[in-house]
N, C-alpha and C positions, 0 to 999 in steps of 0.2 A: 513726712517721710514714712514709708512703710518698712517694717522690719519683721523678722520671723523668729519665733521662740524655738528653743531646742526641743521642747515637748511637742510642739506642733510639727517640727521637722520629722520626728519619728512617725507621726501620723500621716505623713505625706508619701507613704510608700506606694500608694496606688497611682498617684499623679494623673488620674483620669480627667481631673479638672485643673484649671490653672492654680498655681500656688497662691494661697491666701496668706498674706504676710502679717506677722505681729511684731515680735521683738526678740532678737538674740541678745541675751545678757550672759556674759561669760563669767558668771559667779553663781553660787548657790542661792543667794537671796540678795536682791537689790536693796540698798539702803542709801538714803540721800547723803549721809555723812561719809560714804566711801567714794574716793576719787575714781572717776571713770573717764574713758576716752573712746569716742566712736571711731571705728575704722571703716572707711568707705572703700568700696571696691566695684562700684557700678561702672567705673570707667575702665575696668580690667577684664580680660578674658582669662578667668582663673583656671580654665581647663588647659591653658598653654603653660609651658614651663616658665616663660618670661612673666606672664601674668601672675602665676603662683609665687614666683620669687618676689615680685613687687608687693603682693598681698602679705606675704610672710614678713618682709622688711617693715611694712607699715604696722603690723601686729607687734613686732619686736620694739619699734619706736614707742608705740602706745604703752607697752608694758613698762619700758624704762620711765616714761612720763608718770604713770600712775603709781609706781613704786618709789619714785623719787631718787634722790642722790644724797645720802647722809654724809656727815663729816666722817672721813675715812679713819679718823683717830678714835671714833666711838665704836668699839667693837660690837656692842649690843645693837646699835643702829645698823651697822653693816650686815650683821647676821639677819636682822629683821628684813632688810632690803633684799638680800639674796633669797631668803625664803619666799618673800612676796613675788619676786621675779620668776622663781621656779614654778610656784603654784599658779600664778596668773598666766604664764606662758602655756602651761599644760592645759588649762581651761580654754584659753584662746585657740590653741592648735586643735583641740578636740572640736570646738565649734566651727573652726575653719574647715576641718575634714568633713564635718556633717554638711556644711554648705556645698562643698565640692561634690560630695556624694549625691546631694539633691539635684545639682545641676547636671551631673552625669546621668542620673535617672531621667531627668526631664528630656535630655537629648535622646536617650535610648527610647523613650516613649513618643518621640516625634514632636515634642514641644520645642518651639524655637526659644532660645534663651532670652530673646528680646521680649517675648510674651510673658515670661515668668517674672514676677516682681522680685527685684533685687533687694535683699535685706541688708541691714547694717549690722556689723559685728561690734559689740561693745566690750571693751577690755576693762576689767575692774580689779581693784586691789583685793 
């Protein structure tokens, strides 16, 4: 599976050539001990409102998965989970917006979206 890095996304402003995909990791540094969840969207038209809603719902479910569900009686665990959800959601939405911008730029430059490689968004704690 091919994916696209956020750093590479910034460099694809010209889009004169097909998108070369690497990996979207929605965190500052990927570590094996950090729970992650891939969010696929190659079956969606994320430029439509229905596709964007479905993509966002998938991201939200992935965030809930990676941040877990602590015992609600443990206030420290609840606070940690809430912080995790806020931070992970912010990173994931920023990556989602970058992906949408790339697809809109591809469309504006006459590339068919089918010819652009579709990356996978990875949500991490």
